[in-house]
N, C-alpha and C positions, 0 to 999 in steps of 0.2 A: 563567748563562742561567735563565731562570724555567725551574721545572718545568712543563711543559705536558703537560695530561692528553689523550692520544690521542682520536681519535674510535672507535678500537674500544674503549678502556678505559671512556669515557663511556657508549656506547651500552649497556653492560652493564647500566646503570642500568634500561633500559626494556625488558624480556624482551618476546619477540614476542607470547606470549601476553595480556599486558596491554596493548599497543598495539592489540590486536585489541578488548579489552574496552572501550576508550574510545569508539569510535565507537558500541557499542550504548548506552553511557551518554548519548551527546549526544542520540541519538534519545530515551531517555527524559525528558532534560532540556529538549530544546525542545518547547514544547506544539503547536507549528504540527507538527513532524515524527511526535510521538505520534498526531496526528489524522489527517492525510493518508494517502493512500493510497502505498505504497512500489510502485513499478515495478521491474522488473530493473536491476542497475546498468548504468551506459552502458559502452559500448565505445568511444566517441569524446566530442569536445566536444559534439557535439548530438545529441538522439534528436527522432525525427519523430512526432509524433501525428495522424495522421488522425482529425479529428470531422466528424461529418454537419453538413451546413449547409442541407441541404433534404432534407423526408421524402416517401416516396410517398404518392400520395392514390388512395384506392379507392372503387367504388361499386358499388351493387346493379345486376345485368344485367336489363332488361326485356325480358319474354317468353322464347321459346325461340331465338329467334334475334337477341336484342339485342347490341348491341356493349359489350363489357366495357372497364373504364376503362383507359386507357395514362397511364401515369406513370414518374416518374425519381425518381432520388434522387443526392443529390450529396455530395462529400466536401471540405473543405479541410484545410489541415495548419497545426498549431501546433508550437513545437520547444521544447524542454526544454534550455537551455544550461547547461552546468556552467562554475562560477565559484568561484573560489579563495578560501577564509577561512584565515587564519593569523596567529598570533603567535610572537614570538621572546620567550623568556624568559633574562636574562644571569643567570650564577651564578658568583660568585667560586670560583677554585680552591681557595682556602684552606677557603670553606665546604664543597666536596666533601671536602676532605682530613680535616676535622674533625669532620664529621657524624657522629653514633652513630645515625642513624634512617634510615629509607627517604625521600631526597628527592623519588624521583618518586613516591611515594605520598602525598608532603605537597603537591604542586603539581598533580596530575593532577586532583582534584576543581575546583581553579580553571579549569582548561583548558577541561573539561567544561560548567561554568557560562557560561563567556565565549561558548564556540561556539553554545551554546543560546540565549543572549541576542541574538548577532548576527542568528542564522538567524530568531528570533520578530519582533524590529523589521522585517526588511527583508519577511517573508511578511505579515503583519499589517498593518504601516503604511509599508510602502516606506522604511522608514528606511534610508539609507545603501546602497539595493540598487543591483546593477550595472545598466547600462541594458538588459542583454538579459533580465532577468527583469520577469514582470509587475508592475504596479501590486500595490500592498498590497491585501489583502482589504478592509481598512475604508476604504481610498481609492476603490476600483471601486465597493463598495457607496453611499458617500455620492455618488458621483458619478451612480449609478443611481437615486436617490431610494428606496433599501432601508432606511429607518430608521423606527424609533419611537421618541419621545422619552420618557425616564423621567420618569413621573408624569403621563402621559397618560392613563392608563388608570385605573380604580377603585384600583388596588393593582399592585406589580410583577408579580404573576401576569398580570395582564390584560397587561400592555405585555409580557411575554415572549410569551404566546400572539399577539398581534398581530405580534410580529416573526417568529415560527414562521408567521403567514399569508401575511407577504410571499413566503417561500420557497417556501411550498406552491402559491400561486397561479402561480408561474412553471414549474410541475410537477416539484419538487424536495420530497424528502422530508427534515426534520431529523434528522440521526444523531447530533448533540452539541452543546456550547456550549463556549464558552471566553471567559473575562474577567477583569475586574480583581479582585483582591484584595478590595478594598473592598466587591465586591458582597456576599461572604459576610453581611454584617451585615445586610444589607437582606430578605434570603432565610430566615434562621433563624427559626422558629416561624410561617412564613407558611402558613397552612393555608386549605383550599377549604371550601366549605360544610357538607360532611359532618364539618369538623373533621379531615381528614387533612392529612398534612403534604406540601404541593407540592413543596418541596424536600425530597428524601431524602437526610440526610446519610449517608455511609458508615460503616458500623458494624464492618466487617471488613477488615484490612489487605489493600491490594492490588485492593478494588471501589470502583468509582469513585462518588462522589456522583451523584446523578440530578436533573432537572427535567422534568415530564412523561415521565418514562420513560426520558429520554435522559440520556447522561452529562453531565457537566459539569467542567471542570477549571479552574485560575486560574494566571494567570501570575504566577511570583515573582521571575523575573530582572532585572525593573526595565527590562524592553524596552516593556511596556504604556503606552500614552498615553492616561491617563485623561480628558484635555480632549476627546477625539476620539470614545470608545467605552466604553462599560460593559460589553458583552457582544455576541458573536458567536452566530449561530445560523446553522447551514448544514449541506448535505449536503457531508459530508468527504470522501466518496469520487470527489467531483469534482474535487477538488484532489490533485496528484500531485506526486511529486519521485521524483528519481533519483541515485544516488551515482555519479560517476565516478572518485573516488579515495578510500578510507578515509584516515583519519588516518596520516600519516607524520611521521617525525621524522629530523632532521639535527641533529647536534652541531657547533657551529661552535668553533672555537679560533684563529681568524687573521682574522677579519672586522671590519670597522668598522662600527657600529651607527649612524644617524644620525635625525633626525626629519624633518617634510614639509618644513622649510625646507633641510635639506640639513647643519643643524647637526650635528656628531659628538657623539653621547650617551656611547659606548663604544668603546674600542678595545680588543678584546678581549685582543690579543696584548702590549700595553704595561701592562694592567690586569690581568695575571694572571687573565682571566677566560675562560668558556666560555659558550656561548648554547646552548639548546636551542630549533629551529625546528619549529613544528607546524604541518602544512597538512593540510587536507581540502579536496575539490573536490566540488561537488553542485550540482542546479538544480531549479526546482521551475515547475509551469504549470497554468493551469486553462483547461481546454479549453473549458467553458460551451458545451456542444453543444445544438442548436434542441431543444424539447421539444414535445409536442402542443398546451400549453396557452400557450405563448409563444413563437412562432419570429420574434419581433423582436430587435434589438439590446440592447434594455433588459432582458433576462431575465438572472437572476444566482442562481447557487444560495446566496448567503449574503446574510443581514441583519442590522441592528445595533439595540441598544438603545443610544441616545445620550443623553449629559447635557443637561440643560436650557441652552440658551444655547451649546451646544457645533456 
């Protein structure tokens, strides 16, 4: 009979404190989560977000007995819905038996990177997003015509200034940028009329690079679609996320793993294997409240620098 590694024995590979470290690392590896505003953890599948849908209107009072303006305000609800992200990693038992190194330490960076890639793709571009999540930021910004084409201005600095102007015209302030890694080469050495660097590269570890004084980060996990956008600028406090369940782990030793068509890939018991199942649940939302400068449905707290012909 095959020597099956029990769940209790295998789970010793993943100490509780290391499991908790992974969720923090995922937040840092995902450009979207590192920029968005984190809400308290969810206690159920959905979290309700009341947002302002109508602003009060005031006015001057004429004379001593003039009538004061009467107005109202209104709110509507949006919801954050927690959805599951998961991966199963099969491991032959012989590998576990023979390994003279920490297998958990070896695979942890790959798990972190992959979860970050999935989150960024869904938040920025709507890639494989659950139906309950809002459209990606790039998708929505394009639909609302919040775009400047790369090369439209005298240089990239003017292009980015134009992108920021689209955000500001709707009553929001740009608090940061995120873009494709290839944008770095366009920014290096770019100077203003006084010879000062517009793109300020970070010279200190842990300190972000900046454009016009606001931090800029670059997506390096292959989730970025360069055909649709080169840079996102926006008020990142308007995009919020909440975690329903930190990353949890379960070691499988009797399961059958199949592909989307039902074809068996691994039969763990028959092939003397175990599999590590990693799961986390989270959701995000973009309330997009009305502002004094734009109370129409066309307002949006993000704008894009898009490629020519994109």
